[in-house]
KOLFIMI-224800 format. One record per residue (C-alpha): residue number from 1; residue in one letter; x, y, z. Coordinates in nm, 2 decimals, decimal comma, padded with zeros to 4 digits. Layout:
N
   n res   east  north     up
 NUM   a      X      Y      Z
...
//
This chain:
340
   n res   east  north     up
   1   m  10,17  05,92  12,63
   2   s  10,15  05,97  12,25
   3   a  10,08  06,30  12,09
   4   v  09,73  06,19  12,00
   5   d  09,66  06,08  12,35
   6   a  09,79  06,41  12,48
   7   v  09,56  06,61  12,25
   8   d  09,26  06,39  12,35
   9   a  09,34  06,45  12,72
  10   v  09,35  06,83  12,67
  11   d  09,02  06,81  12,48
  12   a  08,86  06,61  12,76
  13   a  08,99  06,85  13,02
  14   q  08,86  07,15  12,83
  15   t  08,52  06,98  12,78
  16   a  08,50  06,90  13,15
  17   a  08,58  07,26  13,25
  18   r  08,33  07,40  13,01
  19   p  08,01  07,51  13,19
  20   a  07,70  07,31  13,10
  21   p  07,46  07,49  12,87
  22   v  07,19  07,68  13,05
  23   r  06,84  07,58  12,93
  24   a  06,57  07,84  12,93
  25   p  06,30  07,73  13,18
  26   r  05,98  07,59  13,05
  27   r  05,66  07,79  13,10
  28   a  05,28  07,72  13,12
  29   l  05,13  07,80  12,78
  30   h  04,78  07,71  12,68
  31   g  04,66  07,70  12,32
  32   v  04,69  07,54  11,97
  33   l  04,96  07,61  11,72
  34   l  04,88  07,53  11,36
  35   l  05,20  07,40  11,21
  36   d  05,28  07,33  10,85
  37   k  05,49  07,01  10,90
  38   p  05,79  06,98  10,68
  39   l  05,88  06,68  10,46
  40   g  06,09  06,42  10,63
  41   w  05,99  06,51  10,99
  42   s  05,79  06,29  11,22
  43   s  05,50  06,44  11,40
  44   n  05,69  06,41  11,72
  45   d  06,00  06,58  11,57
  46   a  05,78  06,88  11,48
  47   l  05,61  06,88  11,82
  48   q  05,94  06,88  12,01
  49   k  06,09  07,15  11,79
  50   a  05,79  07,38  11,84
  51   r  05,77  07,30  12,21
  52   g  06,13  07,40  12,25
  53   l  06,08  07,73  12,06
  54   l  05,78  07,81  12,27
  55   r  05,94  07,69  12,60
  56   a  05,61  07,51  12,67
  57   q  05,58  07,28  12,97
  58   k  05,33  07,04  12,82
  59   g  05,25  06,96  12,46
  60   g  05,11  06,70  12,23
  61   h  05,01  06,66  11,87
  62   t  04,67  06,56  11,73
  63   g  04,75  06,25  11,54
  64   t  05,04  06,12  11,34
  65   l  05,13  06,26  11,00
  66   d  05,38  06,04  10,82
  67   p  05,73  06,18  10,76
  68   l  05,66  06,16  10,38
  69   a  05,36  06,39  10,43
  70   t  05,36  06,76  10,47
  71   g  05,09  07,00  10,58
  72   l  04,86  07,09  10,87
  73   l  04,95  06,95  11,21
  74   p  04,77  07,11  11,50
  75   l  04,99  07,11  11,81
  76   c  04,83  07,14  12,16
  77   f  04,99  07,30  12,46
  78   g  04,88  07,31  12,82
  79   a  04,51  07,31  12,87
  80   a  04,45  07,25  12,49
  81   t  04,58  06,89  12,53
  82   k  04,25  06,81  12,71
  83   f  04,06  06,86  12,38
  84   s  04,30  06,70  12,13
  85   q  04,07  06,40  12,09
  86   a  03,82  06,62  11,90
  87   s  04,09  06,68  11,64
  88   l  04,18  06,32  11,62
  89   d  03,82  06,23  11,55
  90   a  03,76  06,51  11,30
  91   d  03,74  06,48  10,92
  92   k  04,06  06,54  10,73
  93   r  04,14  06,69  10,39
  94   y  04,44  06,59  10,18
  95   r  04,60  06,67  09,84
  96   a  04,75  06,35  09,71
  97   t  04,98  06,30  09,41
  98   l  04,96  05,95  09,26
  99   r  05,21  05,79  09,03
 100   l  05,01  05,56  08,80
 101   g  05,17  05,26  08,64
 102   q  05,38  05,15  08,93
 103   r  05,31  04,95  09,24
 104   t  05,56  04,96  09,52
 105   r  05,62  04,74  09,83
 106   t  05,53  05,02  10,07
 107   g  05,25  05,19  09,86
 108   d  05,46  05,51  09,84
 109   m  05,76  05,64  09,66
 110   e  06,01  05,50  09,91
 111   g  05,94  05,13  09,85
 112   e  06,09  04,91  09,58
 113   v  05,89  04,89  09,26
 114   l  05,71  04,55  09,25
 115   e  05,53  04,60  08,92
 116   e  05,54  04,84  08,63
 117   r  05,26  04,86  08,37
 118   a  05,17  05,09  08,09
 119   v  04,92  05,36  08,18
 120   p  04,62  05,35  07,95
 121   a  04,49  05,65  07,77
 122   l  04,27  05,80  08,04
 123   d  04,05  06,10  08,02
 124   r  03,91  06,31  08,31
 125   a  03,57  06,14  08,28
 126   a  03,72  05,79  08,33
 127   i  03,93  05,91  08,62
 128   t  03,63  06,08  08,78
 129   a  03,42  05,77  08,74
 130   a  03,69  05,56  08,91
 131   c  03,71  05,81  09,20
 132   a  03,33  05,79  09,24
 133   r  03,37  05,42  09,32
 134   f  03,56  05,50  09,64
 135   t  03,33  05,78  09,78
 136   g  03,08  05,71  10,05
 137   r  03,13  05,44  10,32
 138   i  03,39  05,19  10,21
 139   a  03,60  04,91  10,36
 140   q  03,97  04,96  10,37
 141   k  04,25  04,72  10,48
 142   p  04,52  04,92  10,67
 143   p  04,86  04,90  10,49
 144   m  05,15  04,70  10,65
 145   h  05,36  05,02  10,64
 146   s  05,15  05,21  10,89
 147   a  05,17  05,31  11,26
 148   l  04,87  05,09  11,35
 149   k  04,96  04,86  11,64
 150   h  04,96  04,48  11,66
 151   q  05,05  04,33  12,00
 152   g  05,21  04,66  12,10
 153   r  05,43  04,70  11,79
 154   a  05,36  04,92  11,49
 155   l  05,28  04,73  11,17
 156   y  05,57  04,89  10,99
 157   d  05,81  04,71  11,23
 158   y  05,67  04,38  11,12
 159   a  05,68  04,49  10,75
 160   r  06,05  04,58  10,78
 161   a  06,12  04,23  10,92
 162   g  05,94  04,08  10,63
 163   i  05,64  03,96  10,84
 164   e  05,29  04,00  10,71
 165   i  05,02  04,04  10,97
 166   e  04,66  03,97  10,90
 167   r  04,46  04,30  10,91
 168   p  04,08  04,31  10,92
 169   t  03,92  04,56  10,69
 170   r  03,75  04,86  10,86
 171   e  03,49  05,10  10,75
 172   v  03,58  05,46  10,67
 173   e  03,40  05,74  10,49
 174   i  03,53  05,93  10,19
 175   h  03,31  06,24  10,15
 176   r  03,45  06,34  09,81
 177   i  03,74  06,30  09,57
 178   d  03,81  06,59  09,34
 179   l  04,03  06,57  09,03
 180   v  04,29  06,85  09,05
 181   d  04,52  06,77  08,76
 182   w  04,60  06,48  08,53
 183   q  04,92  06,46  08,33
 184   s  05,01  06,10  08,28
 185   p  05,15  05,93  08,48
 186   r  05,09  06,19  08,75
 187   l  04,74  06,22  08,90
 188   i  04,66  06,49  09,16
 189   i  04,34  06,46  09,37
 190   d  04,18  06,63  09,67
 191   v  04,03  06,40  09,93
 192   h  03,79  06,49  10,21
 193   c  03,76  06,19  10,44
 194   s  03,68  06,06  10,79
 195   k  03,95  05,98  11,05
 196   g  04,13  05,65  10,99
 197   t  04,14  05,68  10,61
 198   y  04,46  05,56  10,46
 199   i  04,54  05,77  10,15
 200   r  04,81  05,53  10,03
 201   t  04,56  05,25  10,03
 202   l  04,32  05,47  09,84
 203   a  04,60  05,54  09,59
 204   e  04,66  05,17  09,54
 205   d  04,29  05,10  09,51
 206   l  04,25  05,37  09,25
 207   g  04,54  05,23  09,05
 208   a  04,38  04,89  09,05
 209   a  04,05  05,04  08,94
 210   l  04,23  05,22  08,65
 211   d  04,39  04,89  08,55
 212   c  04,75  05,01  08,58
 213   g  04,85  05,02  08,95
 214   a  04,96  05,32  09,14
 215   h  05,15  05,44  09,44
 216   l  05,14  05,75  09,65
 217   a  05,41  06,00  09,53
 218   a  05,33  06,29  09,76
 219   l  05,08  06,38  10,03
 220   r  04,98  06,71  10,19
 221   r  04,72  06,75  10,46
 222   t  04,53  07,07  10,38
 223   g  04,26  07,06  10,66
 224   v  04,14  06,92  10,99
 225   a  03,78  06,99  11,06
 226   q  03,74  07,37  11,02
 227   l  04,11  07,43  11,04
 228   d  04,30  07,50  10,72
 229   v  04,67  07,48  10,63
 230   a  04,66  07,84  10,51
 231   q  04,64  07,94  10,87
 232   a  04,95  07,74  10,96
 233   l  05,31  07,85  11,02
 234   t  05,62  07,67  10,89
 235   i  05,90  07,59  11,13
 236   e  06,11  07,86  10,97
 237   q  05,84  08,12  11,02
 238   l  05,81  08,02  11,38
 239   q  06,18  08,05  11,43
 240   a  06,19  08,39  11,28
 241   l  05,95  08,53  11,55
 242   d  06,06  08,65  11,89
 243   e  05,92  08,47  12,20
 244   a  05,62  08,70  12,23
 245   g  05,54  08,67  11,86
 246   r  05,54  08,29  11,89
 247   a  05,31  08,29  12,19
 248   a  05,08  08,53  12,01
 249   r  05,03  08,27  11,73
 250   l  04,86  08,03  11,98
 251   l  04,49  07,99  11,92
 252   p  04,25  07,93  12,21
 253   p  04,19  07,56  12,29
 254   d  03,82  07,57  12,18
 255   v  03,94  07,63  11,82
 256   l  03,95  07,25  11,81
 257   l  03,57  07,23  11,89
 258   q  03,44  07,49  11,64
 259   a  03,20  07,23  11,49
 260   w  03,03  07,18  11,82
 261   p  02,73  07,38  11,94
 262   a  02,82  07,65  12,20
 263   l  02,64  07,71  12,52
 264   h  02,66  08,00  12,77
 265   l  02,61  07,96  13,14
 266   p  02,52  08,25  13,37
 267   g  02,78  08,35  13,63
 268   d  02,69  08,13  13,93
 269   e  02,62  07,83  13,71
 270   a  02,96  07,86  13,54
 271   g  03,13  07,82  13,87
 272   r  02,93  07,51  13,96
 273   f  02,99  07,36  13,61
 274   l  03,37  07,40  13,67
 275   t  03,34  07,19  13,98
 276   g  03,20  06,90  13,77
 277   l  02,83  06,94  13,88
 278   r  02,55  06,85  13,65
 279   r  02,27  07,09  13,59
 280   r  01,92  07,07  13,45
 281   v  01,87  07,24  13,11
 282   a  01,57  07,27  12,89
 283   l  01,76  07,16  12,58
 284   p  01,76  06,86  12,35
 285   d  02,02  06,59  12,38
 286   a  02,35  06,67  12,22
 287   p  02,66  06,44  12,21
 288   a  02,91  06,73  12,25
 289   v  02,88  07,10  12,33
 290   r  03,14  07,36  12,42
 291   v  03,05  07,56  12,73
 292   y  03,13  07,92  12,82
 293   g  03,08  08,14  13,12
 294   s  02,89  08,47  13,05
 295   e  03,03  08,71  13,30
 296   p  03,30  08,75  13,18
 297   r  03,29  08,53  12,87
 298   a  03,53  08,25  12,91
 299   f  03,57  07,90  12,77
 300   l  03,51  07,64  13,05
 301   g  03,52  07,30  12,88
 302   a  03,33  07,03  12,70
 303   a  03,01  06,86  12,79
 304   h  02,72  06,66  12,66
 305   i  02,34  06,69  12,71
 306   a  02,14  06,38  12,79
 307   g  01,79  06,35  12,95
 308   g  01,77  06,72  13,02
 309   e  02,11  06,73  13,20
 310   l  02,42  06,92  13,11
 311   i  02,70  06,67  13,19
 312   p  03,06  06,79  13,21
 313   d  03,32  06,58  13,02
 314   r  03,65  06,78  13,00
 315   l  03,70  07,09  13,22
 316   l  03,95  07,36  13,24
 317   s  04,09  07,44  13,59
 318   p  04,02  07,79  13,74
 319   i  04,39  07,87  13,68
 320   e  04,36  07,77  13,32
 321   v  04,05  07,97  13,27
 322   q  04,22  08,28  13,41
 323   a  04,53  08,22  13,19
 324   l  04,30  08,21  12,88
 325   m  04,08  08,51  12,97
 326   g  04,25  08,72  12,71
 327   a  04,16  08,48  12,43
 328   v  03,83  08,53  12,25
 329   p  03,65  08,20  12,17
 330   p  03,60  08,17  11,79
 331   a  03,25  08,03  11,82
 332   p  03,00  08,29  11,68
 333   e  02,67  08,14  11,79
 334   a  02,66  08,07  12,16
 335   r  02,33  08,05  12,34
 336   t  02,24  08,08  12,71
 337   a  02,12  07,76  12,86
 338   p  01,76  07,79  12,99
 339   t  01,70  07,62  13,32
 340   a  01,46  07,33  13,30
//
């Protein structure tokens, strides 16, 4: 046996004798963590890191934020995962930095430059007028470099293989675009838009409208529905907390439903609601309401009202309700449901 082989054998023996690391057991946690996702991390990277720090049994994120983007990423744990769709469907807010005068293969700073053009002398009025052309309901073609699926594969997989897939345009709504700063060739805008809006596509479209081309140089998500990135923790801030401090930063699940009307049920009716039973209510139709028990006040789940009936959609279990009893629902205006 050579000296190298002998050293390798000793290392292997020491490794085999070394006890396996003991992993802290996972625990049932229920709530929403507002994370400020770092640059270069995928949404799943951020979820798994936060889940490990919290030792949470079950978790999920509320929609993909590209590795090149930073900002608000609501993470759902336990019972909160039942209501993550509300965040997926919600309006979003972004701060986008555009580099005018350059078009890239990917529509962002990572792609090779396909075309470089001089940036014309633009004033704020001209830029604002161009932005106005893309507000309201508009048609967008999803970029090839996106996570949108085609036959089970993400479009960016085809793009990396040099394959172009035909993508139909789809309608999105851009509520407003505000000019934040303009110092040629850098343009910074704030965008408030519906779900499904591609900001890199907006950047390219704005570049075309300004007759110079553009790509997305940086992107930060600043808001999801009523949630704001100012409320969010960075990974470093989360790591600096002890276990109790991390759990204390979880918000109750109904924070995802703040925009929905709130409804209180009297004690006996709350129990029936949790079993999935419909009940008659003297209230107008509503596509989505958040429902609470009154005695004591506790979030019970989501429902809708149709034809004078309160119809449960997503319910907490009695165990989950008990676990969340210490959390105060953020909704200020709940009303007691009158019986029909």
